[in-house]
Structure formats: structure tokens, C-alpha cells
ZAMARGU-4260 file (C-alpha; in steps of 0.2 Angstrom, whole numbers, plus 5000, padded with zeros to 4 digits):
<rodrens>
0) 5039/5100/4863 | 5050/5086/4865 | 5044/5069/4870 | 5057/5070/4886 | 5050/5087/4890
5) 5031/5080/4889 | 5038/5064/4902 | 5046/5078/4916 | 5031/5090/4914 | 5021/5073/4920
10) 5031/5068/4933 | 5031/5085/4940 | 5013/5086/4939 | 5011/5066/4946 | 5023/5074/4960
15) 5010/5084/4966 | 5000/5069/4975 | 5001/5063/4993 | 5014/5050/4988 | 5023/5059/4974
20) 5037/5054/4959 | 5053/5063/4964 | 5069/5065/4952 | 5078/5048/4949 | 5097/5048/4950
25) 5096/5041/4931 | 5078/5047/4925 | 5072/5029/4930 | 5056/5039/4934 | 5051/5044/4916
30) 5059/5027/4907 | 5046/5021/4920 | 5032/5034/4913 | 5034/5031/4895 | 5031/5012/4897
35) 5014/5016/4905 | 5010/5032/4894 | 5011/5033/4876 | 5017/5052/4872 | 4999/5057/4867
40) 4992/5051/4883 | 5007/5058/4894 | 5002/5074/4885 | 4984/5071/4889 | 4987/5071/4907
45) 4993/5086/4908 | 4974/5093/4906 | 4969/5080/4919 | 4966/5083/4939 | 4971/5071/4953
50) 4953/5072/4960 | 4937/5066/4952 | 4930/5075/4939 | 4915/5071/4924 | 4918/5072/4905
55) 4905/5087/4906 | 4918/5097/4916 | 4934/5091/4907 | 4925/5094/4890 | 4924/5111/4900
60) 4940/5115/4904 | 4950/5108/4889 | 4937/5112/4873 | 4935/5093/4867 | 4918/5084/4863
65) 4915/5073/4876 | 4916/5057/4865 | 4932/5059/4861 | 4937/5063/4880 | 4927/5047/4885
70) 4937/5036/4870 | 4954/5040/4878 | 4950/5042/4896 | 4943/5023/4892 | 4958/5018/4885
75) 4967/5026/4898 | 4958/5018/4911 | 4960/5000/4903 | 4983/5002/4902 | 4980/5006/4923
80) 4982/5024/4922 | 4966/5033/4924 | 4951/5030/4936 | 4933/5025/4933 | 4920/5025/4945
85) 4901/5028/4945 | 4895/5042/4957 | 4877/5047/4958 | 4871/5039/4943 | 4887/5045/4933
90) 4903/5041/4927 | 4918/5050/4936 | 4936/5050/4931 | 4953/5053/4939 | 4970/5054/4934
95) 4980/5040/4946 | 4992/5044/4957 | 5007/5033/4960 | 5002/5025/4974 | 4989/5017/4976
100) 4987/5018/4956 | 4999/5016/4942 | 5015/5008/4952 | 5004/4993/4954 | 4989/4990/4940
105) 5003/4981/4928 | 5007/4971/4942 | 4990/4965/4951 | 4984/4953/4939 | 4998/4942/4942
110) 5016/4937/4938 | 5017/4937/4920 | 5002/4941/4916 | 5003/4958/4910 | 5020/4963/4895
115) 5024/4979/4901 | 5032/4970/4921 | 5048/4965/4913 | 5054/4982/4908 | 5047/4991/4923
120) 5052/4978/4936 | 5071/4985/4936 | 5066/5002/4934 | 5055/5001/4948 | 5068/4992/4961
125) 5083/5004/4956 | 5070/5019/4958 | 5065/5012/4975 | 5082/5009/4980 | 5090/5027/4972
130) 5075/5039/4980 | 5057/5031/4983 | 5062/5024/4997 | 5064/5041/5005 | 5050/5047/4998
135) 5038/5034/5007 | 5047/5033/5022 | 5055/5049/5026 | 5038/5056/5034 | 5031/5064/5050
140) 5015/5056/5045 | 5017/5037/5040 | 5008/5035/5024 | 5001/5017/5033 | 4999/5010/5047
145) 5001/4992/5055 | 4985/4983/5058 | 4983/4969/5072 | 4980/4951/5068 | 4964/4950/5079
150) 4966/4933/5087 | 4981/4940/5092 | 4974/4954/5105 | 4971/4948/5122 | 4955/4946/5126
155) 4956/4959/5140 | 4963/4974/5129 | 4954/4986/5121 | 4952/4986/5104 | 4945/5003/5093
160) 4934/4996/5077 | 4947/5006/5064 | 4959/4993/5075 | 4952/4977/5071 | 4956/4969/5056
165) 4937/4958/5056 | 4926/4973/5058 | 4940/4984/5046 | 4934/4971/5032 | 4917/4969/5037
170) 4914/4989/5035 | 4918/4988/5018 | 4905/4984/5003 | 4914/4976/4990 | 4930/4965/4994
175) 4943/4961/4979 | 4960/4952/4980 | 4975/4954/4969 | 4994/4949/4969 | 5007/4961/4976
180) 5015/4971/4965 | 5030/4972/4980 | 5033/4954/4977 | 5031/4952/4957 | 5045/4969/4956
185) 5056/4957/4967 | 5055/4942/4960 | 5059/4950/4940 | 5073/4959/4947 | 5081/4941/4953
190) 5075/4945/4973 | 5063/4940/4983 | 5057/4928/4993 | 5043/4913/4991 | 5027/4920/5001
195) 5009/4921/4993 | 5008/4934/4980 | 4988/4933/4979 | 4987/4941/4995 | 4983/4960/4991
200) 4966/4966/4996 | 4954/4978/4991 | 4938/4987/4995 | 4924/5000/4987 | 4926/5010/4972
205) 4945/5004/4971 | 4939/4987/4972 | 4925/4989/4958 | 4938/4996/4946 | 4950/4984/4947
210) 4937/4969/4943 | 4930/4980/4930 | 4946/4979/4922 | 4952/4964/4924 | 4965/4968/4938
215) 4959/4958/4953 | 4943/4945/4958 | 4930/4948/4968 | 4929/4938/4984 | 4915/4936/4998
220) 4918/4944/5016 | 4921/4925/5022 | 4935/4923/5011 | 4944/4939/5015 | 4946/4935/5033
225) 4952/4918/5026 | 4966/4926/5018 | 4971/4938/5033 | 4972/4923/5045 | 4981/4912/5031
230) 4994/4928/5030 | 4997/4930/5048 | 5002/4913/5049 | 5014/4913/5034 | 5022/4927/5043
235) 5014/4942/5033 | 5011/4959/5043 | 4993/4966/5039 | 4995/4985/5032 | 4982/4999/5028
240) 4982/5017/5025 | 4985/5029/5044 | 4968/5034/5044 | 4952/5030/5055 | 4940/5030/5039
245) 4934/5019/5027 | 4951/5009/5022 | 4955/5006/5002 | 4969/4994/5003 | 4974/4980/5015
250) 4992/4974/5011 | 5000/4958/5019 | 5017/4963/5018 | 5033/4954/5019 | 5050/4962/5027
255) 5062/4958/5011 | 5049/4963/4998 | 5037/4975/5004 | 5043/4997/5002 | 5037/4999/5019
260) 5051/4987/5027 | 5062/4990/5013 | 5060/5009/5018 | 5065/5006/5035 | 5078/4992/5032
265) 5086/5002/5017 | 5084/5018/5018 | 5082/5019/5038 | 5066/5027/5040 | 5059/5019/5056
270) 5044/5029/5055 | 5039/5024/5037 | 5026/5012/5045 | 5015/5016/5060 | 5015/5004/5074
275) 4998/4998/5083 | 4992/5001/5098 | 5000/4984/5104 | 5016/4977/5108 | 5020/4959/5110
280) 5019/4955/5129 | 5026/4934/5132 | 5019/4923/5148 | 5037/4918/5156 | 5030/4905/5165
285) 5020/4897/5148 | 5037/4902/5135 | 5046/4885/5129 | 5061/4895/5123 | 5059/4887/5106
290) 5064/4906/5097 | 5050/4904/5083 | 5043/4920/5087 | 5063/4929/5086 | 5062/4920/5067
295) 5046/4928/5064 | 5047/4944/5068 | 5051/4957/5056 | 5057/4971/5065 | 5068/4959/5075
300) 5061/4964/5091 | 5060/4948/5100 | 5077/4938/5106 | 5080/4924/5117 | 5095/4919/5122
305) 5107/4903/5121 | 5102/4897/5137 | 5086/4895/5134 | 5078/4911/5143 | 5060/4914/5141
310) 5058/4926/5125 | 5060/4946/5126 | 5051/4957/5117 | 5059/4975/5115 | 5043/4985/5115
315) 5050/5001/5107 | 5057/4990/5092 | 5038/4979/5092 | 5024/4987/5079 | 5011/4976/5087
320) 5007/4967/5071 | 5005/4949/5080 | 5017/4937/5068 | 5024/4930/5082 | 5007/4924/5088
325) 5001/4909/5077 | 5015/4898/5080 | 5021/4899/5098 | 5024/4882/5104 | 5017/4886/5123
330) 5002/4898/5117 | 5013/4911/5129 | 5011/4926/5116 | 4999/4939/5113 | 4996/4959/5110
335) 4992/4970/5123 | 4987/4989/5122 | 5001/5000/5125 | 4999/5014/5138 | 5002/5028/5126
340) 4993/5026/5112 | 4987/5036/5096 | 4972/5038/5087 | 4974/5039/5068 | 4966/5055/5060
345) 4952/5056/5048 | 4956/5054/5031 | 4952/5073/5023 | 4968/5077/5038 | 4977/5063/5034
350) 4979/5070/5015 | 4982/5087/5024 | 4996/5080/5033 | 5004/5069/5021 | 5005/5083/5008
355) 5011/5097/5021 | 5027/5083/5024 | 5031/5087/5007 | 5027/5108/5007 | 5012/5103/4997
360) 4994/5106/4997 | 4975/5100/4990 | 4975/5114/4978 | 4990/5105/4968 | 4978/5091/4965
365) 4963/5101/4956 | 4972/5107/4944
</rodrens>
């Protein structure tokens, strides 16, 4: 089999995930796969499912002994293409999807910490622009949702556990911080911003995998909450998976590098990121019309006219993030609950809906 055929077959397999890897205009995705998977690893990956399996499971499926399988799987786990965890006292593996997965693993350790970054960054930047911003953003069910800054929410507003950033963090048993892949890709592509890099939060089994393989560092609940507070003051938006269960990732996104915001602005997909159930409301008696909130708003949802009228919020554009809150000179802005709210679906329905958006189903993950 020609090596290019192997990588096309691998792309096709990985495209069965809820967020897939469609064909690029100039085969950038195959170049990305070639950087991440040696040819023998790509051929081996074709035999692996995108759901968890044990060594006995895969040995029975492909007819290889468990010792050689373990050596190959452990090597790929270190390279960031296979996930490894312990479940019920037994080691389990799965082929990582593009996200959360091998799109990020080379960048999580930090800028310049992985030799593959220089080759991957321009490939990813072009691939995003060509097709992938459509893949992540052109959906009926947004992949991610806005998590409002807790301190920005009015004391009178109802707050559900899935939309309370403090409760979301405390609900997890293992907390890890890594570096932002979106920002590193942008910087290495000659673009980007100067926002903090080490703000990418992960939890649970993904966090344990990351620490074990040097992709992130374990932190306390207190440090996790401090990172959220600092990120909000810096103008970054808290973003989590768009379901009501325990989340595995909490991004702190900027509007110039983040894939979700780039999908909104560059690819024109307003549904790329689900809004929170809140919007910013201005106390007109306190507002000093300084305009800082308008400058900080990632959605350009706030305007302050030249005649120094109070700040006005476009409720339809506002995503309810609370970035406008911490620097308000008059303490005049708060998040209030929308009249019509949307409750995220439970995790399994979330996956089913993401797959359905692309005409896929769960069976493709098991093959």
C-alpha cells in the first residue's frame, strides 16, 4: 500500500469522530498526520477504535500478542496520539480524536517544548482557514459553550450548577493546567496576541494522562480558580464542552486566536460557540461611559457613543461571558439571566447530536 493511501485511510477513520478531520484543499491534514504518526503507527492506528479498549480486547481483534501491542500503544501514548488510562484496575487505551486530542498534544507542554510545533503550526493555520473552521463551527449543536464568570452574575440571578464556574471546577477530582494550542499556533504562524499561554484547564482522566506524559502540570482547586479569575480580568472567555455533565476541558479563549472565535469571525458561523444563559446589563445611573467594556467585549456587543451616553448592550450578540465586568469603572455592569434559557443536554445526547450534525453515529467510533 502506498504511504499516501495509508494517511488518507487514517484521515477517513478519524473523520468518524464527533469533530472530524475533513479533506483540506491542499492535503494539509495528511501532512499533519505524517508529522504525528510514523507510517507503521498510521497503519497500526487503522486497527484501533476511538472508544476505550483493553490489551486483551485489541489482541483478540487483530491477532497480536499483548506485549508487542503494549509497547506500541505506550509509545504512541507518549507521542500524544493514543490515550491511556486506568479503569477498574485495568489499563485501557483509545485512539485520540483530533479534539480533544492530537491537535493539542504537541502544544500543551508550552511554546518551543516540542520539536514538532514549528512544522505543525503553519499546517494547522492553513487547514483551519481552508476547511476546519467550518468543521468546528458550522453546526446545529455547538461543540462548546460559554461559561459565565461567576463574580459577574447578579446576586439576584438563578445559577445552575453547570453554569457556575466555581462549581464546575469543584465537581472534578483532578485539575491540570497546560498551554493554549490556539495561541501557540498563531504565534508560530506570525500572528496572534500577547495573552497568557498557560491557561488551558483539564480535569479527570484526561488530566491524569497529560501529567503522566509531561503535557501539563497538576494544580490545586484554589490555583484553578485563581487562573479563572486572572483570565477573566485579562479579557479571556471561559469555554467548556456544551453538555450538562462533568467537563474534561475548560478553555480561556481570546477572540483573535481561539478556533471558536475564529470560526465566528473568519468563517461566519455565529453558532460556533453557544451563548450562556445570561447577558450583560448596564446600570445607567452608575455608568460613566468610559468605553472600556466596549473595547474588551469579544463579540462587539457593547457600544458607547461619542456624546458619552451610557454603554448599550446588544443582547442578541452578547454571549454572556462577563469579560466586561472586572474593569468597569463605575461598577455598573452585571450579567442577568435571559428570559429564554437553554439547558445543555446530557453527555451521551451531546455526542449523538454532534455526530448527527455530520451524518454519523456511534458505531463508527467502535470500528
